[in-house]
ROMAR-367788 format. One record per residue (C-alpha): residue in one letter; x negated, y negated, z. Coordinates in pm, whole numbers, plus 50000, padded with zeros to 5 digits. Layout:
N
AXYZ;...
***
This chain:
102
M501954952748438;A500944917348321;L503494918348044;L506264927548286;L505354900048531;E505104875148257;H508644883648168;K509764876848528;S510004913048642;D510564914149029;P507344926249182;N509294934849491;C511764958949329;Q512084992649498;D512785027549391;R515345051049563;Y512725058249827;N512185020649884;N508685022349746;S507574991249567;P505174987049281;L502664975749531;H503045008849713;Y502165027849400;A499175004549306;A497855008949658;W498285047349658;G496595050049323;G493835026749421;T494405004849118;E492874971849240;S493564951948927;I497314959548924;F497364955649309;T495844920749270;M498214912048988;L501194921049208;F499884900849499;R499444870249275;A503064875149174;K504054873649541;A504644911049609;D505434916649966;P502814938250155;D505314943650444;V507884963350261;T508434998850399;S509695029750231;V512605050650366;K510055071050576;G508565038750720;N505365039250500;T503835004850441;V501744994850161;L498785000550399;H499955036150443;A499875041650081;A496395027550032;A495275049950318;H496885080550182;G495425073349834;G492075071150008;S491355035249883;L489065020450128;P488664987449930;L492404981649931;V492844991750298;K490134965550372;I491884939450172;L495214946350338;V493764945450681;E491064918850671;E492794893450407;H496454900250480;G496374909750843;L498224941450826;D498144964751136;P496164996651069;T497685013251378;I501405011751284;P502875046651255;T505405057951007;L508915064851132;G508685092851396;N505085102451315;T502345087251525;L499825107651353;S500485088951034;M498675057051121;P496685044150829;I493535043051030;L493815079951130;I494735089650770;L491685072250638;I489325086350892;L490505121250807;I490005115250435;L486475100850496;I485465129450715;C486735155350458;L484875139750170;P481695159450054;
***
């Protein structure tokens, strides 16, 4: 990732589902890549075609540290639903994941 960013790759590029590299880093819980992308001005407010934000991706991936960073340091709203699915709020997803952990 560092090499791509050094060569001016766009940290806000999106795939055909409008997911950005930040979505994938958040979903995978890869804090080092996530941080690199933020430093390269990746937009945490970008949404996928289903309305998933980077915060949704971090919650779906079960990454409490990244959820905390997005909420506490970047002010993202943990109650925002995806398109047409109020049960897909990041806060609810994370609570379910934490409850189900052994």
